[in-house]
C-alpha positions in Angstrom: 0.2 29.9 57.8 -0.1 27.1 55.3 2.6 24.5 54.9 5.5 25.3 52.7 8.9 23.8 52.0 11.4 23.1 49.3 11.7 20.2 46.9 14.8 18.6 45.4 18.2 18.4 47.1 19.9 21.0 49.1 23.0 22.0 47.2 25.8 24.5 47.2 24.7 27.9 45.8 24.8 27.9 42.0 26.5 30.5 39.8 23.4 32.6 39.6 23.1 32.8 43.4 26.8 33.3 44.0 27.2 36.1 41.6 23.6 37.5 41.3 24.4 40.3 43.7 27.6 41.2 41.8 25.7 41.2 38.5 23.1 43.5 40.0 25.8 46.1 40.3 27.0 45.8 36.7 24.9 48.5 35.0 25.6 51.9 33.6 26.0 54.9 35.8 23.0 57.1 36.4 22.6 60.9 36.5 23.9 62.4 39.8 21.4 64.1 42.1 20.9 67.7 41.1 22.4 70.3 43.4 19.0 71.8 44.2 18.2 68.8 46.3 21.0 69.4 48.7 20.0 71.0 52.0 23.1 71.3 54.3 20.8 71.7 57.3 19.6 68.1 57.0 22.0 65.4 58.3 21.0 62.8 55.7 21.8 65.1 52.8 25.3 65.2 51.2 26.3 67.4 48.3 26.0 64.4 45.9 23.6 62.1 47.6 22.4 60.8 50.9 23.5 59.0 54.1 21.8 57.2 56.9 21.4 58.9 60.2 23.5 58.0 62.1 25.8 56.9 59.2 26.3 53.2 58.6 29.6 51.9 57.2 29.7 51.3 53.5 30.6 47.7 52.6 33.7 47.3 50.5 34.1 45.1 47.4 36.3 42.8 49.6 33.3 42.4 52.0 31.0 41.5 49.1 33.5 39.0 47.7 34.0 37.5 51.2 30.2 37.0 51.5 29.9 35.4 48.1 32.9 33.2 48.8 31.4 32.0 52.2 28.0 31.5 50.6 29.6 29.3 48.0 30.6 26.9 50.8 27.0 26.7 52.2 24.1 24.4 51.4 21.7 27.1 50.3 18.5 26.0 48.5 17.9 27.7 45.2 14.6 29.1 44.0 13.5 26.0 42.1 13.9 23.9 45.3 10.9 25.5 46.9 7.2 24.8 46.8 5.0 27.5 48.4 1.2 27.5 48.5 -0.7 30.3 46.8 -4.2 31.7 47.0 -6.2 31.4 43.8 -6.9 34.8 42.1 -10.4 36.2 42.5 -10.6 38.9 39.9 -14.1 39.8 40.8 -13.1 40.5 44.4 -10.0 42.4 43.3 -12.1 44.7 41.1 -14.7 45.3 43.7 -14.0 48.1 46.2 -14.1 46.5 49.6 -16.2 47.9 52.4 -13.1 47.9 54.7 -9.5 48.4 53.8 -7.6 45.3 52.7 -4.0 44.3 52.2 -3.0 41.6 49.7 0.6 40.2 49.8 1.6 39.6 46.2 5.2 38.5 47.1 8.4 39.9 48.5 7.8 43.6 49.2 4.9 44.0 46.7 1.6 44.6 48.5 -1.8 45.7 47.1 -3.5 48.1 49.5 -7.2 48.9 48.8 -8.7 51.7 50.9 -11.6 54.0 50.3 -11.8 53.0 46.6 -8.1 53.8 46.0 -5.7 51.0 45.0 -2.1 51.4 46.1 0.8 49.1 45.1 4.1 49.0 47.0 7.6 48.3 45.6 6.1 46.7 42.4 8.2 43.7 41.2 6.4 41.3 38.9 9.4 40.1 36.8 10.9 36.6 36.8 14.2 37.9 38.2 15.3 40.7 40.5 18.2 41.8 38.3 19.2 44.3 35.6 18.7 41.5 33.0 16.2 38.7 32.8 18.6 35.9 31.9 20.6 35.9 35.1 20.4 37.0 38.7 18.0 36.1 41.6 15.0 34.2 40.2 11.5 34.1 41.7 10.6 31.0 43.8 6.9 31.9 43.5 5.1 33.8 40.7 3.4 37.0 41.7 -0.1 36.4 42.9 -2.2 38.2 41.7 -0.3 38.8 38.4 -0.2 42.1 36.6 -3.1 41.3 34.4 -5.2 40.4 37.4 -4.8 43.7 39.2 -7.5 46.3 39.5 -6.7 49.8 38.3 -3.6 51.1 40.2 -4.1 54.7 41.3 -0.8 55.0 43.2 2.5 53.3 43.7 4.9 53.9 46.6 8.5 53.1 46.2 11.0 52.6 49.0 14.4 52.4 47.1 16.0 51.6 43.8 17.3 48.0 44.3 16.2 45.5 41.7 13.9 43.6 44.0 11.9 46.8 44.6 12.2 48.9 41.4 11.9 46.8 38.2 12.0 48.3 34.7 9.7 45.7 33.2 7.1 46.1 35.8 7.1 49.9 35.6 6.7 49.7 31.8 3.9 47.1 32.2 2.0 49.2 34.7 2.2 52.2 32.5 0.9 50.2 29.5 -2.2 48.9 31.3 -5.5 50.7 30.6 -5.4 53.9 32.7 -1.7 53.2 33.6 -0.7 56.7 32.4 -2.7 58.1 35.3 -0.9 56.1 38.0 1.1 58.3 40.3 4.4 57.1 41.6 5.4 58.3 45.0 9.2 58.1 45.5 11.9 59.4 47.8 14.2 62.1 46.3 16.1 61.5 43.1 13.9 59.3 41.0 12.3 61.6 38.4 15.1 61.3 35.9 15.0 57.5 36.1 11.2 57.4 35.5 11.4 60.0 32.8 13.6 57.7 30.7 10.6 55.3 30.7 8.2 58.0 29.8 6.7 58.1 33.3 6.1 61.7 34.3 3.5 61.4 37.1 6.2 61.1 39.8 5.9 62.8 43.2 9.2 63.0 45.1 9.3 63.6 48.8 12.1 63.9 51.4 11.8 62.2 54.8 8.8 63.5 56.7 7.3 65.3 53.7 3.8 64.4 52.6 1.6 64.6 49.5 -2.2 64.2 49.0 -3.8 62.1 46.3 -7.4 60.9 46.0 -8.2 61.5 49.7 -5.1 59.7 51.0 -1.9 61.2 52.5 1.4 59.7 51.6 4.3 60.5 53.9 7.9 59.5 53.3 9.5 58.3 56.5 13.2 57.6 57.4 14.5 54.1 57.3 18.1 52.7 57.4 19.1 51.4 54.0 21.0 52.4 50.8 20.6 52.8 47.1 22.6 51.6 44.0 21.7 50.3 40.6 25.1 50.8 38.8 28.8 51.1 39.4 28.8 54.8 40.1 25.4 55.9 41.5 25.8 54.8 45.2 23.3 56.6 47.3 22.5 59.3 44.7 18.8 58.5 45.4 17.1 58.5 48.7 15.5 55.5 50.5 12.4 55.7 52.7 9.4 53.9 54.1 5.9 55.3 53.6 2.8 56.0 55.7 -0.5 55.9 53.9 -3.5 57.4 55.7 -7.0 58.3 55.0 -10.5 58.2 56.5 -10.6 55.1 58.7 -7.1 53.9 57.8 -3.5 54.5 58.9 -0.8 52.2 57.6 2.9 52.1 57.3 5.1 50.3 54.8 8.8 50.0 55.7 10.1 48.6 52.5 13.6 47.5 53.5 15.6 48.6 56.5 18.1 47.8 59.2 16.9 48.2 62.7 16.9 51.9 63.6 15.5 54.4 66.2 13.6 55.9 63.3 10.9 53.2 63.8 10.0 54.6 67.3 10.1 58.1 65.9 7.6 57.1 63.2 5.4 55.6 65.8 5.5 58.7 68.0 4.9 61.2 65.2 2.5 59.4 62.9 1.2 56.3 64.8 -0.5 54.4 66.0 -1.1 52.3 62.9 -3.9 50.0 61.9 -1.3 47.9 60.0 2.4 47.9 59.5 4.1 46.0 56.6 7.5 45.0 58.0 10.3 43.1 56.3 11.4 39.8 57.9 13.8 38.3 55.4 17.2 38.7 53.7 19.2 38.9 56.9 22.1 36.4 56.8 25.0 36.6 57.3 24.5 39.1 60.0 28.0 40.5 59.8 27.1 41.7 56.3 23.4 42.3 56.4 22.8 43.8 59.9 23.0 47.5 59.0 20.5 47.3 56.2 18.2 44.3 56.8 16.3 43.5 60.0 15.8 39.9 61.1 12.6 38.5 62.5 13.4 39.3 66.1 14.1 42.9 65.1 10.9 42.9 63.1 8.9 42.2 66.3 10.7 45.1 68.0 9.8 47.3 65.0 6.1 46.2 65.4 6.2 47.6 69.0 8.2 50.7 68.1 5.7 51.6 65.4 2.7 51.2 67.7 1.1 48.9 65.2 -2.2 47.3 66.0 -1.2 44.5 63.7 1.7 43.8 61.3 2.1 41.8 58.1 5.4 40.2 57.1 6.9 41.2 53.8 10.3 40.9 52.0 10.6 37.1 52.3 9.7 33.9 50.5 10.1 35.1 47.0 13.7 35.8 45.9 16.9 34.0 47.2 18.9 37.1 48.0 20.9 36.1 51.1 22.0 33.0 52.9 19.0 31.9 55.0 16.5 29.5 53.5 13.3 31.2 52.3 11.3 29.1 54.7 13.3 30.2 57.8 12.0 33.8 58.4 8.4 32.8 59.4 9.8 30.1 61.8 12.1 32.6 63.5 9.3 35.2 63.5 7.0 32.7 65.4 9.7 32.3 68.1 10.2 36.0 68.5 6.4 36.6 68.4 5.9 34.1 71.2 8.7 35.6 73.3 7.0 39.0 72.9 3.6 37.7 73.9 2.1 38.4 70.4 -0.3 36.2 68.5 -0.3 35.2 64.8 -3.0 37.8 64.3 -0.8 40.5 65.8 2.0 39.8 63.3 0.7 37.7 60.5 2.6 35.7 57.8 0.4 35.5 54.7 0.3 33.1 51.9 1.3 34.5 48.5 -1.9 36.1 47.2 -3.7 36.2 50.5 -5.9 39.1 51.4 -6.7 40.3 54.9 -9.2 43.0 56.0 -7.8 45.8 58.2 -10.3 46.9 60.8 -9.6 50.5 61.8 
């Protein structure tokens, strides 16, 4: 991995960092999940939403305030303190269908997957901030590489959950406004069609855990992960969260999106693996008392790599937004230690530079 670091002085978390998470809750309530989604035979279904299996405790407002209070006492670098290398955009290469499947890490959990002439985008977030408004909240430390205007036609988008670092209004509108954008199909867990309909997006395919859909020769399967959903004050867990497997001729990949460590990983590996590539989150894990249930750390990411039966993995969900208390440069360092302890090489579990593309050999 290329050198990276932060510039300027380490300082106490600023107002935007201390209260960004609180601001991200301050939006209007959304439409409750329709009753027809509820299946009492499924343990992750509730009459008005969804739960993890097994259930995870819901954090209270007092927990959130304790975290932000403790973070305010720490020396946490802000987004502007970092300097990360990026790969120059090669538009010709992006618009040429590769002979073998490729994965390009754009930043955070946004990945461009190109396989068999089909271009798939994961958790698209191209805005300057991961927040309900663009004048406050967590700011990008690195611009998206490639940017929206550099992308090839996007045939499909897979969405893991509704948090602002994964589901962004401005990005969805921009994707729809691109030439051919009206034909892009969004694959989501249950509960997202009303949200997308308000933006004029109707090509939305919802799936419950373990349900699949076919599109352009690829099979998209929603798989269980351990997380949660919320965009406003009153819509906690009214939408489902998931990872996705994407498979086609000569390719089998899995995208975890965001998750705490869970036995679901091994079940995914048994039922749908082995995988040519797994896209596994490694960041946003401190403090552990607050984040453990819903965000894996680098050591747990290495365990997930083994559970999924992945031939190789690529680190995502790090190095882009300051969301939690660890420095953005820390996850790759801790991943290298965990990787070595597990007897893995850098090729087995790679950390890419923003904008870097790797070929995936089936």
